[in-house]
N, C-alpha and C positions, 0 to 999 in steps of 0.2 A: 248530637253526634257524640259518641264516646271518644275519650282521648285514645289516640293511637300512638304506638311507639315500636321501636325495634331495639333488640338487645344483641350485642356482639359479645360473645364469651371467648376469652383468650386463655391459652394455657399459661398458668402461673408457675408450672414446674419445669419449663424450658428456659434456657438462657438466651432468649431471642433479643436481638438489639431492638431499639425503639423503632427504627425504620422497618425491620422485618415484621414487628407486631402491627404497625400501621398498614403494611401491605396485606397481611393476612386478614386483618379486620376489614379492609376494603373488599377483599375477595368475598368474605362471609356476608357482608352487608349487601353487596350487589347480587350475589347468587340467591340469597333468601328473598330479596326484593323481586327478582324475576319470577319467583314461584307464586307470588301473590297475584290475585286477579286484578284486572284493570281498575275496577271501582275502588278497591281497597288501596291500591297504590295512589290513585288520585286523591282520595280522602286524606291519606297520610301526608302526602306532599302539601295539600292545602292547609294542614295543621303545622307545617314547618319541618316535617320529617324527623321528629324526635328520635335520638339514638342514645343508648346507655351502654357503656363498656364495663364488663364484669370479668372476673377471673375465676378459674376453676382448674382442677387437675384433670388429667386425661380420663380417669375413671368416671367422671361426671358427664362427659360429652355424650356417650351413647344413651344414657338415662334421660338426659334433657332432650335429645333428639326424638326419642320415643314418646316422651310426654307431649312434645309439640305435635307430633303426628296424631296422637290420641285426641288432642284438642283442636285438630285441623288448623294448626298455625303453620304458615310457611316457615321452613327451616332448611339450613344448608350446612353440612359439615365440610370443612376445608381440610384436605389432605395434601401436604406439601410434596413437591416433586424431589426435594432434597438436593437442589443445585447449589445452595449457599450455606445455611447455618444449621439445618437439622437433617436427620436421616430421611431417605426416601420413604414415603408412606406414613410420615408422622402427622397425626391430627393436630392442627395448630389453632383452629378457630371454629366457632359455631355461630352462625347468624340465625336469629329467631325473630320472626315478624317481618314486616309490620303486622300488628294485630292490636286488639284492644288491650289497654294496660292491665286490666284485671286478668285476662288470659295469660299474658306474658308473666305477670307476677306469680301466677300459680306455678309456672314452670321454673322461674329463676329467682323468686323472691328471697331465698336464703343465701344467694351468692353475694360476694362482696364486690364493691366498686374497685376498678383499677384507679390508683392514685399516682 
């Protein structure tokens, strides 16, 4: 079985607090997970549910979402309601996967880790 993972891409150009970033990442992870089929979810979970957190600017989000769709990888863009730290309608996070690591890397391989 191929290694599976999920990537969560967060906006690096917003001044979100750590708590806000965690909440947005959680939304992205869960929403993308729900788009995967049952077998893929079960396989990913049996491998430990690997997740990687990356950063990107807003201009990258739509491009990465389209690449995921082209490769038939579950993906979910999170748009904030704007009740706390960002303006309504702001794209804050993108969940990609679970999917095979090679497919995920095709989409996000050049993005940097959040440290």
